N, C-alpha and C positions, 0 to 999 in steps of 0.2 A: 582831689578826693580819690579815695580807693573805691572804684565802682565795679560791681558785679552785675553782669548781664546774663539773664537766664532765657535761653531760646533753644529749646530742645530740637525743634524741627527746623533744619537749616534750608531745605528747599522742598518743593512740592513733589509728592510721590505720584507715580503713574498707576492708577487703579490699585492703590494701597501698597504697591511695590516700590521700595526706595531704590532708585537707580544708583549704581556705583559712579563715583566721581573721582577724578585724579586730585582735585583740590577743592577747598572750601573758600578760597580767597575771592571768588566772584560772588559769594553769597551776600545778600543785602545786609544781614546782621553783622557779619564780619567787618564790612566796610563802614557800617555805622559805628562799630566799636573803635575803628581807626579814627573816626571823627572825634570821639571823646579823647582819644590819646593826643590828637593834634591840639586839643584845647589844654593839654597839660595834665591830664588825669591818668592814674594807674588803672588799667582795665583787665578784668578777667571775664572770659566768656565760657559758659557751661552749656554743652549741647549733648544730645543723645549719641551714644557710641555707634549706633546704626548709621549715622551720617558721617562717620570718620572716613576721610579720603583713602583711596586704595594705595596711593603713594605717600611715603613719608615726606613731610614738609615742615619748615620752620615758620613761626608766626611773629608778627610785630607786637602782639599782645599775648597774655597768658590764655591758653585754650585748654579746657578740661572736657574730656568725653566720659560720660557716665553711662553704664549699661542699663538698658530698660529691662523691667521684669513684668511677668504676667502678660506676655506679648500676644497670646491668643485672644485675650479679652480686651486688653488695653493696647491697641495697635500702635507701634512706634510712629507710624505715618499719620496718626490721627490724635491720639491722647497718650503720649509716652509717660511712663511711670518709672522714676529712678529713685529707689529707696536711699541710695548713698548720698543723695542731695540733702536729705534730712540731717544726717550726721555731719556733713560738710557745713551746713548753715549753723548747726548747734555749736560747732567748734570755732567758726570764723566770724560769726555775726558781729561781735564787738569790734573787730578790726575793720569792718566794712562801713563806709560812709553812706553809700547809696546802692540800692538794688533796683535794677530795671528788669522787669519780667514781662514776657509777651503773653497777652490774653488773660482775661479774668477766668475763663473756663480752661484751666491748666493746672496740673499738680505742682509744678515749680512755683507758680504764683501763690497757690495755697500754702505751700511750705514757707515761702518768704513772708507772707502776711501773718502767719502764726508766730514766727521767730522775731520778725522785725517790721511790724506794721507801719511804723512811722518813718522807717528808713527806706520803705519800698514804694516805687511807683509802678503801676501796671500800664503798659503800652498796648492799648486795646484796639483791635481791628474789626472783629465780627460785628455785623449790623443786624443779624437775624439769628434765630436759634438753629443749631445744627440739627439736621434731619435724622441722624442715626437713632435707631430704636424709637421711632415716632416722636423724637424730640423730648422724650421723658427725662433722660439724664440732664439735658440742657436746661429744661425748665426747673428741675430740682436744684441744679447747681446755682443758677442765678437767683432763684427765689429763697433758697435756704442757705446753702454754703456761702454764697457771696454776701448776703445780708448779715450773716452771723460773723464772718471773719474779716471782711473787707471794709467794714464801715469806717475805719480810721485811716484808710489808704487812698492816696491820690490816684485817680484814673486819668491818664492822658490818652485821648482818642486819636485815631489816625484819619478820621473823616467826620463830616457832619452827620452822616447816616449812623456811624458808630456812636456818636454822641447822643443822638436821639434814642438809640436802643439802650445803651447802658445807663442812661440817666433815669430810666424807669426803675432801676434796681439799686443804684448806689448814689450816695449824696455828694461825694467829692469828685466831680468830673471837671476836667480842664475846659476853659472857655474856648481856647483855640486848638485846632487839630494840628498834629505834627506828622507830616508826610514821611514816607520812606526816604531816607537820605541817600544821595548818590555820591560816590567818590569821583570828584571832578578831575582828579589826576588820571583816571582811567577812561573818562568819557569826555572827549573833545567835541567841539561843535564845528559845523561847516555851513556856509551860506550857499556853497556850490552844490546843486542838486542834479541828479540824473533823472531820466524819464522812467522813474520806478517808484513803486510803493513797497511796503514791507509789512509782514506779519511776524510777530515774535510770540510763539505759543507752543504749548504741548498740542500734539495732533490727536486730540480726544474729543468725544462727542460734545461735551458742554462748551467747548471753545468755539463751536459752530463755524469751523473753517470752510466747510462746504458752501455755506451761504455767502461768505466773502468771495470765494471763487466764482460763484454765480453772478454776483454783483460786478465783479471785475470783468467777467465775460461780456456783460451788457455794456459796460464802459468801453470796451474795445471795439464795439460795433461801429462807432463813429471813426471814420478813416483817419481823422487828425490824431486820434489816440491809439491807433492800431499797433504802434511800435513800443508802447509802454510795457514795462515788465513788473511782475509781482514776485518778490523774494520771500519765501516762506522759511523762517528759521525755527527749527524745533523738531522733535521726534515724538512718536506715539503710535498707538495701535491702529490708527486710521490712515497711516501714511500710504499704504498700498491702495486703499479705497479712494483716497483723495487724488492720487496720481491717475487712477483710472477715470475719475470724473474729468480731470483736466484733458486727458487724451480723447475722451468722448466728445468734449466740447471743441476739440481741435485747436487748443491754445497752448500746446506743449512748448512752443518757442517763446511764449510770453511769461511762463511761470517756472521758476526755479526752486526746487526743494533742496536746501543746503544743509539740513541737519542741525545738530546742536553745535553752537559756537561759543568760544571763550569771549570774555568781555571785550578784548582788544579787537577781535574780528567783528563782533556784534556792533560795537561802536562805529566802526567804519561803514558797515552796511546801513545802520540807522542814519548816520550823518549825511550820507549821499542820497537818501530817499526823500521824496517830496512829502510823504506822510506815512505814519504807521496806522494800520487798520485793525479794528477790534469789533467783533459782533457776538460777544460771549453770551451764553445763556445763564451763567451763574459764576460770580466772582466777588471777591472782597476788594481790598486795595491791590491794584496790579502794579508791581514794581516796574514793569516794562513801560508804564506811562511816564513816570519821571525820568527814566533812562532815555526815552525818546525825546522828551522836552529838553533835557540838558545837552542832547546831541544836536539841538537846533532844528528838530524835526517835529512838526505839528502832528496831532493825533485826530483820527476820525473814529468815533466810537459810539456805541449805543449808551444808554444810561445805567446799565447794570453795574459796572465797576463803581465801587463806593467813592473812588477819587475822581470820577468823571466830571464832577461839578467844578473842579479846578480848571478844566479845559474851557468851559463856558465863561467862568468868572474872569479869566485873564486873557481870553481870545487866543488860546493856544492850539486851536483847531476847531473841530466840529463835534459836538456831543448832542445827540438827539435820539428819540425813541427808536426810529427806524431810518437809517441813512441809506442812500442809494448812489447810483452813478452820477447824478447831478451834483452831489456833495463832493465827489472826487474832482469834478470840473471846477467847483468853487475853490477847492484847495490849490489846484493848479493856477487858476487865475489870480489868486490872492496870496500866493506862496510867500512872497517877500514879507508881507504884513505879518503873517503867522510866524514865520521863521524869526523875525526880529523880536516878536513877543516872547518866543521860547528862549531865545538867547538872554533877554532881559530878566527872565525868571530863574536862570541857572543858579545864581548865588543863593537864592532862597530855598533851593532844593538840594543843597550840598549836605554831606554827612555832618560837617561841622555845624551847619545851621540847625539841623534837626537836633543834634546833641545839645547845643546851646539853648534851644527852646525848651528842651526837657529839663535841663538843670535850672533854668530861670523859673519855670512853672513850679518845680519842686521847692526851690528856695522861697518863692512867694507863698506857697501853701504852708510851708514850715513856719515862716515869720507870722503869718496870719493866725496860725494856731497858737503860737507863743503869746501874741498880743491878746488873744481871746482868753487864754489861761490867766494872764496877769489881771485882766479886767474882772474876770469872774472870781 
C-alpha cells in the first residue's frame, strides 16, 4: 500500500519552545514509519517544518516538511496549521491507499477526513480535554468538528484511557489499543544490570523529578543500598534547581545528570539499569515506557501515564498511585522476574507489530463496512 503518515509534531517542546535537533531519526513516528516500510509498504511522512533538523540528512522513507502559518495563535508546538497540506491532499488523495494521522484534535486529521474519510485512520492518544483557553476549543472540536467530519473514520486508540475518552464522541473506535512502536534494531536488551536506576525525562515541573530525587534519597538511607546510582537523562529549565536539591541532600556522588542522549546511548543506559522511574504530574502515552521495556528494564511509575496499565497487566514493573522506596526494594529483589517479562513483551512493542495492528484494524473495519453496505 501507499501510506501517508501525518504527524506535525515530531517531539515535545520545552515550554512551547521547539528545541533544535540534529536529526529526526530518533523520533517515535519516524521509526514507526520504518515499521510500515519493513512490512513492504511505500511510506511518506509529513511533519511541520519547525521540526526540521538543523543538519541535512537522508531518510529511508519520503519525508515532507510543511511550513506552519498563523503561528502566534496556532502554536507549532501545540496545534500546527499547514495550509499546503490541503493542496497536497487534494492532488494526491487518489494515489494514496491509507492515511494515518495523529490525534482527532489536529488540523492534518481534519483535512484528511474531509478529503478521504474512508481511507483515513486517526491514531489517537489524548485521554482528556486540552486545558488551553479553559478547554473551550477542545470541547468545541470534539463535540462539533469531530462529530460532523469524523463519523465515517476509524479511530485507533493508543491506550484504554484514550478509548474511554474518544468513545464518548465518535462511533468507530478500535477495540484494541496500539502502543507506540519501538525500533528493535536500535533498542537491544540486557539481563545484566548495574546498581542503578534511570530517569528519562524533560527537566520541567510537571515531570516531578524533584519528588523522584527525594524518594531516591530515602532509599539510599539503608546502608545496603548506599552505593546505588540514579542516572537522569534529559534537559530542561529546572536542571540547576534539581542539581542544587541533590547537593543539599548530600547525594551528589549517587546522582548523575547526563543531559540529552541519542537512542544508541540511551538504550545502553536503560539496558544496564534495574528500573526506570516515573512520577509525573501530567502525561499521555509516554514513549519512554516501551523504550525501557524493550531494553529489558522494568518501570516504576505512578498511574498518570495513560500506558501505565500495560505495566501492571503484564508484570513489567510497578504501577501504583504513590510508589516509594519500598517499591525500589521490590524491583531489586524481583528484578530477574520483571526483566524476563519485559524481554518477553519486546516483540509486541516493535514498530512492525504496531504497524501490522493498525493495518489489520483498518482492513477489518473496511471489510465490515463493505459487508454492511451489501446487506443494506
